[in-house]
N, C-alpha and C positions, 0 to 999 in steps of 0.2 A: 597551245598544246592540244593534241588530239585526245579524245575521250579514252581511247585505248591506252595511251601513254599515262594518263592520269590514273587509270585503274591499275596499271603496272606499278606506279609509284605508291599507290595506296596499299597494295599487297606487300610491297617491299617494306613499307613503314611498319605494317602490322607484324611482319616476320621479324624485323630487327627489334621491335619493342618487346615482343614475346621472348626473344633470345636473351635480351638484357635483363628483363624482369625475372626470368627463370634463373639467371645466374646470381641474382641477389640485389639488383638495382643499385641505388646509391649506397646501401649498406655495405656492399662489396668494396666500393671505393674507399670507404672509411677503414675497413679492415686492412686493405692493402697499404693504405697510408700509414696506419699505426704499426704495421709489421715491418715494412722495408722502404716504402715509398716507390716501389716498382710496379710492375704489372704482372698479370697472370698468363703464363705461357699456354696453359690449357685453354684459356679464353681466346687467345690468338688462334688456336686451332679450330675452335668452334666458329669463330667469325669467318675464318677462311672457308670452312666447310659450307657456310651459308652463302658464299660468293661475295662477301663484303668487300674484300680488298681488290677484286677484279671488276668492280662495278663500272668504273669509267674506262677500263682498258678495252680496246677494240676486240671484237670476237676473233679476228685473225691472229691476235697476239695472245689468245688464251683467256680473255676476259669476257664480261657480259655485254660490253658495248652499250651501256644504258646512259652514259653521259654524266655531266656534272650535276644535272638536276637530281639524278638518282644518288650521286655522291652526297648531295646536300641532305637528302632524306636520312642517309646513314649518319651523317654528322649531327643532325638534330637529335637523333636518338642517343648518340654518344653523349651529347650535352645534357640531355634529360637525366641521365644517371651518372654524370661526371665520371665516365669510364676512363681509367688511366692508360688504357692500351693506346698505342700510337696509330690510331685508325686514320685520322686526317693527315698526319705526317706521312704515312705509307701511301695512301691513295693520292695525295696531292704532290708531295715532293719526291719520295723515293721512286714510286712507279711512274710519276709524272716525268721524271728525268729519263728513266730507263726506256719507257715506251716511245719517247721521242728520239733518243739517241742510240740505244742498243736493244731493240725489241727482241733480238735473237739471243741475248745473253741468258745463261741459265738462272741468274738471280731473279729474272722476271718471273719465271714459273715458281720459283721458291717463295718469293714474296706473295704471290697470289694464293699459293697453297698454304701459307702460314708456316713454312718450314724455316724461315729466317726473317730477321728484321734488320733494316738498315737506317741509320740516321744520316742526315745530310749536313755537311759542313761547308759553308760558302762565305760566311762573314768573318771579318778580322777586326781586331781592336787596335786603334791608333794610339800614339803616345799619350794623348789627353783622355783616352777612354772612349772616344767616339768612334763610329765605324770608319774604316779606312780602306784604301785600295788594296787589292790582294798582293801580298809579298811572299806567301807560302809557295815554294817552288817544287816542281817535279822534274827530276832529271835522272837518267840512267836507272829508271825503275824504282826510284826512292823519293820519298817526301821529306822536305825540311821546312820548318816554320811552325805556325800555330793558327788555330781557328777559334773563334769566340761564339758565344751564344748558341751552342749546339743543343737543340731540344731533343730530349729522349736519349741522351748520350750515355746513360747509366746502364742500359739493358740490351742494346742491339748486338747483333753478331758481327757487324762491320759498319763501315762508313763510306759514303759517297762524298768525295772531296773535290771541290773546284779549286784548282791551283794554277800557277803560271808554268807553262812549258816552253820549249824552244820555239814553238810556232804559235804562241798565243795561249789562251786559256785551255785547260784540259780538265776532263772529268776522270777521276781515278777511283779505284775501289781498294780499300785496305781492310784487313780483318781487325776485329777488336783486340785480338791477342797478338798482333804483329809486334815485332821487336822495334824498339825506339818510339813507341807510342805511349804517351802518358795522358792521364785524364784528371782534371780538377773538377770535382762535383760541387755544384752550388744548388742548395735546396731552395725551392721557390715557396710562395705562400700557400699553395695547395698541396705541398708535399712532393710534387714532381721535381725532376732534376734538370738543371741547365748546366752545360759543360763547357769547359775550356780545354781544347785539345792541343797537344804539343807533339811535333814530329821531329825525330832526330835520325835521319837516314832510314825512315820506315818503309819497308817494301810495299809496293802498291801496283795494281794492274791498271794500265791506261785503257779507258773505255771509249773516249772520244776527244777530239781537239778542234780548235779553231772557233770561228764565230758561231757555229752551230751550238756550242756549249752555252754561250751567253744567251742566245735566243731561246734555247730550251729551258734554261734556268728562269728567265723572265716569265715565260709562259707557265711554268710549274709554280712559281711564286704567286702569280695571279690566281691560278686555280686554288692553291692552298689558302690564300687570303680569303677568297669567297667561301671556301668550305669552313674555315675558322669562324666566319660570320654566321654560317648556318649552325655551327656548334653552339655559338653564343645565343642564337635564337632558341634552340632547344633547351639550353640552360635557363634562359629567362622564362620560358613557358612553364617549366617545372617549378622554378622558384616562386612564380606567381601563384601556381596551384597550391603549393605548400602554405603560402601566406593566406590565401582565401580560406583554406581548411582551418587554419589557426584562428583567424578572427571570427569564424563562424562558431567555434567551440569554446574559445577563451571567454570567461564571464567576468564582468566587473559591475558593481552596483546591481547585482542580481539579474543581469542579462548579457547576452553575447556582445562583445565589443564591436562586432560587425554591424550592429544595428545603429551605431553612432554615425551621424551624418558625415562628420569630417573624415572618418576612415572610408566610408562608402565613396566619397568624392575622390580620395587618393587612389582607391582601388580602380575606379573608372579611368582615371588618368593613366595608370599603369597598364590597364587592359588595352587602351588605345595605342600606347607606345609599343606594346608587344605585338599587336595586330599589324601595325604599320611596318615594324621591323621584319616581321615574318613575311609579309607580302613583298617587301622590297627585295629581300634576300632571295626568295624563291623566283621572283621575276628576273633578277640578275643572273642566277644560275642557268635559267632557261635561255636567256639571251646569249650568254657566253658559249653555250653549246653550238650556237649558230654563227658566232662571230669569229672571223679569222684575223682581223686587224688587231695587232697586239696593243697598240695605243688605246683603242676602244676597250679592249678586254681589261687593260689595266685600270682604266677609268671606272668601268663597271664594278670590278672587284673592290676598288676603293669606296665606291658608293655603298656597297653592301657592308663592308667592314665598319665604315663610319657610322652608319645607321644602327648596326647591331651592337657596337660598343656603347653608344649613347644609351640605347634602351637597356642593355644588360647592367650597366653600372647604376642607372637610376632605379631599376626594378629591384636589384639585389640590395642596394643601399636602403631603399624605402622598406623593403621586406624586413630587414634587421630592425629598423625603427618600429615597425608595426608589431613586431614580436615583443617589443619592450626589452627589459633587461635580459631575459633568457635568450634573446637572439644573439647576444654577445658570448654566450657559453658554447663550449665545444659539444655539449650534449645534443644540441639541436642541429639538424642537417642544414638549416638555412645558411649557417656560417660557411659550410663547405662550398656552397654555391657562390657566395660572395668571393671567397678566396680564388676559386677557379675562374670566376669572371675577371678578376684583377689580372691573373696570369694570361688568360686568353686575350684580354684587351690590349695588353702590351706586345704580345707576340705578333711579329710582322707589321707593327705600327698601330698606334692608337687612333682614336677618332680625329684628333687634330691633324695628325700626319696624313691621314687619308683624305680629309677634306681639302688639304692643301694640294695633294696630288690631283684630286678631281678638278679643282679650279684651274690648276696650271695646264692640265691637258685640254680643258675646254677652251682656255684662252689660246693655246697653240692651234687648236682646230679652227677657231674663229679667225686667227691671223692668216691661216693658210687659205 
């Protein structure tokens, strides 16, 4: 990466961190969780004003054109303050689909400007509860069926839905208030919502159809997986900082517990895990900006997510233990970071899932 690019990323990081800290940091996330479990629409506007949502969108389509590496910078800062706003969801999935399939659609500009938010529904639940092939249908301008595991489904203005049409897969847009749409909200460990959508003759606008929809979805999911890894890196970084501050000030037997050798050794181990995860994810994002082969991009995204999940779960778990009994209370912020890490780790696949993808794609490449 050129030094000028690194300087741009540094300035972007400072700007994003200042914005989130001025808004209230992790304390704001706690207040929103206790109030409703949603997000702050005013904060969406501030983020849009800073160019956050358009950071990966090409300049020709109204964005900043800075690429996934810049998106990763934003995602890390989101993770540091466990911001509930759908930043990664919007950058990776919503805008990721639209900029590939319908860059001319008015929703593109509205998303970049923070005037609207869209959740993406593409997965379905089979009879046994596991993911299944799409059966949700789109015909004559209406949707029928259901979608599962829709992240951020409690607050958006509409939904981008991948369904089956007459000529294969289609991407359609339906408003959150459309007739025949029902939503079953499931609250997750961090207070965010996961939704189950049901459509019964719900009016929708077709945006794209054919194999291009599946190709765009695969690319957008890879982008979002890597960005979720970056969010976990930022979360891990802040959780580690909180823990260091605690063991430096918490006293036992007349001295800070951070002077005990066993805790020093654990802290060093966590520091190494954090540094390796951070370096891996940032390298992956930079490589994905230059890679066009989707199989390689999928493998890179899985590498990032597997490493980030492993580090985040270890760091937040050990952080709770190093806090002692108070770490299990809701009074201390470290618990918020653990809960967010659990939710993010599961979203789009955990470390075991992505290690399996990484090995399978490597084996396919070797066989070829």
